[in-house]
N, C-alpha and C positions, 0 to 999 in steps of 0.2 A: 504495499498500499503506500510506502513510501517514496517507493520512484514512480508512482503515479500522480505521487504531492508533486514531487519534484517537476514533473513535467506541466504540472497547473502554473505552478509558481513559474516558471522560466516564457508561461506566454506573457506573462505579465512582466516580462521583462522586455518575463519578466522580470629568542631571549634576549639576544645582542646586547647592545651597551646601552639600556635602556636606567633612568632613576626609577628607584622603586619608590621613591616618595611621589614621582610624576604619571602612575599608573597604578593598578590593583588587578591580581591575576583573577580571571576569570574562574568559578569552577565550574565544570565541564559541567557535572551534574547536572546543572542550573541553566548551561548556554544554550541557544539555540543552534550551535554548532555541535553540542556534543555528544553525536552520532554518526559527524561528516567527517570531522577533522581527526581524528585520533589517531591519525600515523602518526610512525616518528619524526620529531622537526619543525612541528607548528605549536604554538599554545596561542589561547585566548587571552585577552587583556578589555578591559572599560578605562579608556582614559578621559578625564573630565578637560574641558574646556571651557575657558571664558572669551566670548566672544567682543568686539568692538562696541557691540552695539549695547552692552550690558546681558546680552542671553548667556546662558550654557549649556549646555550639553555633555551628554557622557555618551563616548562613540565606541561601538562594539570594533572592536581589533583582531582578525588570528594572523599571527608572525610567523614565518621563517626563522629557528632557534640557532640554526645551526653556525656556530662561530665562526667558519670561518667563506663566510657568505660577504660578498662584499659590494656586487648591488644589490635592489629591490625595486620589484614590480609590482604596485601600486594595481589593487583590481577595484573595482565597483562594478555591483549585480545591477540588471533591472527594474524596472519598477517592481513594486509587491513584493518582491524575492526578496533573502537574506543572503549573510557573504558565503555561506554554505553550498551555495549555487555552486560555485567555482572548485567543488571538489572534485566536479564530473571534469575537469580539466586539471586540477593539480596531480591526478592520480597517475597522469603524463607521465611526473618528474620527480617521483619517488626517488627515483633512483638518478634525480640529476644531478651534473657537477655541483661540489660545493660553494664556487665561486659567484651563484648569484641565489637568490632568494624569492619568496611573495610573501605580500600583505594584503588580506582580504578586508574589507574598511565596510561597515553597514553605514550609508550615507543617511541623514537626516530623515524618521520617518520610516526605518527601516530597520528589520533584527534586534540585534540589540541596542542600536543608538538611541536615545532618548535626549529629546531637547525641550527646553524651556522659551517657547513661543517664536520659535524659525517663522521666518515670514517672507522669504525671498533667496534665492537662489543664491544671492553674495553673500549672506548668510552660512549658508548647506556649505558652499566651496570654502570659504574661512572656515568650518567649524572641521572638517577634514581635511585642509590644508593645515592645522595647528595641531591636529591627531598627528599626523606624520613627521611634523615637526618634534615633538612631544618626542617621538622613538630616534628621533637623530641617525638616521638611517641615510645613505644616498641615495637618491633615486634615479633610476633608467630608464623605467616605462611606467606608464599610467595605462591602463587598460579598462576599458567603459563595455560593456556588453548591454545590448539594447538601446533603454534611458538612460540608464548607467555611463552612456557616452558625453550626454550634457554636463553631469559634474567633472567629469573626466576631460572633458574638451576645456572646462573654464578653468583648469587647474593649470592649465598651460603658460600662464602668464607667472602663475607661484613657484612653478619648477622648470623653465625656458628649456635647459638641456634635456629633458626628458622624452624620450620618443614615445608618440600617441599613437593608442592602436584602437579602431573602433571595430567591435562586433554586432554584426548588424544593427547597425545604429539606424531606427525609424524615422528618426528628424529628417535624415535625405528628402524622405517622400512627407514632404510638409500635412500636405492635404490629407491625404491618409491617415497620417498619426493626429488632428484634429481629432476626427473620423472618431477615432479608437478611443481617444480619450475621451471626449464629450459620449460615450458610451460607457467608458469605467467610471467618471462623474455619476451615471446614474443608478449604479448599481446599488442599493439599500435591502436584498436579501440574499439568500441560498441560491432563490430561482434566478436571479439576476447573472450571477455568477456562472450559473449551467448555461443560460441562455447566452451568455458571449464566448465562452469553450465552446459553443457549435458553430456560433457566427465566427469564429476568428483562430482556429485550427483545425486540424485531422483527426482530432480525439471526439468522437461520437459517444464515449458511456456515459452513461447515467453515473456519476459520481454519488457515494452515500453521502447523507445529509451533515454526516462529521466532518467529513474531508471539505465539501463545501466551504462549512462554517470556519473552517480553518481559513480557508484560503479570503472570506468575504471580511476577516479581522486585519486580515494585510494589505487588501484592496484598500480597506477604507481608511487607515492608517495612509496609505500612499496617497489616498485622495486630498492629503490636508496638500502634498508639492504642488499638484493639478492646479489647486485653487491658487497657488500665486507662479505658477509657472508660463513666462509669458513670449510663446511661442515665436511670436516676430520678431522681437528683441534679441532670446536668445538667439535663433536661426541667424540674424545677420553676425552678431558677433563671434558665432562658430566658424561659420564660412568664410567672414572676412578677412580671417587672420591666417597669420605665415604662420605655419608649422617646424621647429626646426629638423621633426623627423614625424612622418606619419602614415599612417598603413590601415587601409580599411578593408574590415573581413566582411563580402555580404553572401547569403546565400540565395543561390541561384533560383531555388524556388520557394524561397521567402516573401510571406504573402503582405510582409512590410514593406519591406526593401529590395523587389525585383528588379536585379543588375540592371536588364534592358532597359528599365525606367531612369535610373540614375543620372544620364548623361547633362540634363537639363536643368537638375540640382543642383549639379558638383563642377560647374565652370570653374568656380576657383579653385577647385583643388586638383584641376589636372596637371599630373608631372607628379600626385604622389602615387603609388601605388595600391592596387586594389590586388585582392585576393579573393577568388567566388568557388565557391565548393557546392554539389547538388546537394542543397542542405535547407531546411524549412529554420523558421526562426530560434526554434531550441537549437541553434548549433554548439552549444556548449555541452546538451547530452548527448546527442549523434555526429558530432565533429570534433570532439576535442583532440584527436591525431593529427587531424586537417589542421586544425588550429594554432596545434603546438608546433606542425612544420613550417606553417605560415609564420610564426613569429620567431623562429629562429632561423628562417630564410630570410626574413626584413632588415633592410637597411638598418644600423647602428649608427654609422658615425664615430663621433670619440664615443659611445657608451661602451666601457671596457667589460663586454663578457665574452 
């Protein structure tokens, strides 16, 4: 059943040198990552941060703890999902060389992250950036999956020499994203969750109510982000920016970002590489190995991997 739940969440997609005073280790028995990131080399934390606006956040983080790690990849999951989603990709790195590591972060209104009244994307990005800086780690890559590519892309000025990787970023098809987010905002009960699953995915199973209730809770939390997500201004910020290095991974059969429709939307990104796979929007589940290959073949410039 958990594997089926992960499929649902992907639709809404979607120890190192840190100060013991700055972060607290999460008891894995109570963490949302407890049953998915147990393999050796990762540890979960909750990191308190204060924002310039005076608001406060507790940011949920799972970090690679191999002391030989020299560079880190920051990973932000999609709308309504939690950072355990990345386990579907990280399983391909169980025996990865010790000179690279991974940090999965729940952005505000997702997973273990809780914030006091965050009401704009600037606060979202600041909360994630400050959590990264508390860990005092060198960042070489920032990966955003699905709508998680929005905070990932907006982090570029904070970490200007980090490579950006966007996995099936739906904002490249703005009108389709507006339609989907409008449907998500209308969801009020379990039947609304089931109806959206039928309309937006290949999953045609009738899910048990307790599964739909869990997804509903996650959707309702993520609706808080959608209330202040200004697609027009965010879209302009992302596509008008010059990136140090960018790789866009899209699924050839993706319902949200079909590759054949991308060209008119991404004229400003010409020159950056695209990796295309015969996958749908849940690319992390079905194409983890392909994404791993795309990441490792992508341009890194000065990133020392």
